[in-house]
C-alpha positions in Angstrom: -129.9 34.4 -63.5 -127.8 32.7 -60.9 -130.5 30.8 -59.2 -131.4 29.2 -62.5 -128.5 26.7 -62.3 -126.9 25.3 -59.2 -123.8 24.4 -61.1 -120.8 26.7 -61.4 -119.5 27.5 -64.6 -117.2 24.6 -65.4 -116.1 23.8 -68.9 -116.9 20.4 -70.1 -113.4 20.0 -71.0 -112.6 19.6 -67.3 -115.4 17.1 -66.5 -114.5 13.6 -66.2 -114.5 12.1 -69.7 -115.0 8.4 -68.2 -118.0 9.1 -66.0 -121.5 7.8 -66.8 -122.9 10.6 -68.7 -126.2 10.5 -70.7 -124.5 12.6 -73.6 -120.9 11.4 -73.4 -119.9 13.8 -76.2 -120.9 17.0 -74.3 -120.5 15.2 -70.9 -123.9 16.2 -69.6 -126.8 14.1 -68.1 -130.5 14.0 -69.1 -132.4 16.9 -67.5 -129.3 18.8 -66.4 -130.1 22.5 -66.7 -128.0 24.2 -69.5 -125.9 27.0 -68.2 -126.5 30.3 -69.8 -122.8 30.3 -71.0 -123.1 26.9 -72.6 -121.7 28.2 -76.0 -118.4 29.0 -74.2 -118.5 26.2 -71.7 -119.2 23.4 -74.2 -117.0 20.8 -75.6 -117.0 22.5 -79.1 -115.7 25.9 -77.8 -112.1 26.7 -77.8 -109.9 24.8 -75.1 -108.4 26.3 -72.1 -104.7 26.2 -72.4 -103.2 24.4 -69.4 -99.8 23.3 -70.6 -97.7 26.1 -69.3 -98.0 28.7 -66.6 -97.7 32.3 -67.6 -94.3 32.6 -66.0 -92.9 29.5 -67.6 -94.2 30.6 -70.9 -92.3 33.9 -70.5 -89.1 32.0 -69.7 -89.6 29.9 -72.7 -90.2 32.9 -75.0 -87.3 34.8 -73.3 -84.9 31.9 -74.1 -86.1 31.8 -77.7 -85.5 35.3 -78.3 -82.0 35.3 -76.5 -81.1 32.3 -78.6 -82.1 33.9 -81.9 -80.4 37.2 -81.0 -77.2 35.4 -80.1 -77.2 33.3 -83.4 -77.8 36.6 -85.3 -74.9 38.2 -83.6 -72.6 35.2 -84.2 -73.6 35.4 -87.9 -73.1 39.1 -88.1 -69.7 38.9 -86.6 -68.5 35.9 -88.8 -70.4 36.4 -91.9 -68.1 34.7 -94.6 -68.8 37.0 -97.8 -67.5 40.2 -95.7 -64.0 41.4 -96.8 -61.4 41.2 -94.2 -60.2 44.6 -95.2 -62.7 47.2 -96.8 -61.5 48.8 -100.0 -60.6 52.4 -100.3 -60.5 54.3 -103.5 -58.7 57.7 -104.0 -61.1 60.5 -104.3 -64.0 57.9 -103.3 -64.6 57.1 -107.1 -65.5 60.8 -107.7 -65.1 60.5 -111.5 -67.0 57.1 -111.9 -69.9 58.4 -109.9 -70.6 61.4 -112.1 -68.1 64.1 -111.0 -68.4 67.0 -108.5 -71.7 68.1 -109.7 -73.5 64.6 -109.2 -76.1 64.5 -106.4 -74.6 63.0 -103.2 -76.3 60.8 -100.5 -73.5 61.5 -98.1 -69.8 62.6 -98.3 -67.0 62.5 -95.7 -64.4 65.1 -95.1 -61.7 62.6 -96.3 -63.4 62.3 -99.6 -63.7 66.1 -100.0 -59.9 66.4 -99.3 -59.1 63.7 -101.7 -61.2 65.7 -104.3 -59.4 69.0 -103.5 -56.1 67.5 -103.6 -56.8 65.6 -106.9 -57.6 69.0 -108.7 -54.3 70.4 -108.2 
């Protein structure tokens, strides 16, 4: 009922903590009508986040994502354990991997040509 209280719904967090309150912890006076949303407006409810605006929070989050992405890209390009020249094997290690009847995950045409040329 809006006529029950004359006070607007203001979180107790935003009331003056140094005012002369009857109940300093809840920041309310004796006889003050309790708002119907007191459980949400009281001191023991979660605090309203007022440190950053939404736009500035987006800028900070975007900067973090860009920095982590750039770091991942640098590490990917200069990873120390990567060989400078990848190894190549004649026939793609056909005999070592079980021969021509072994099940394959994938085979390139170059591997297939090496197998055919190796059979001659």
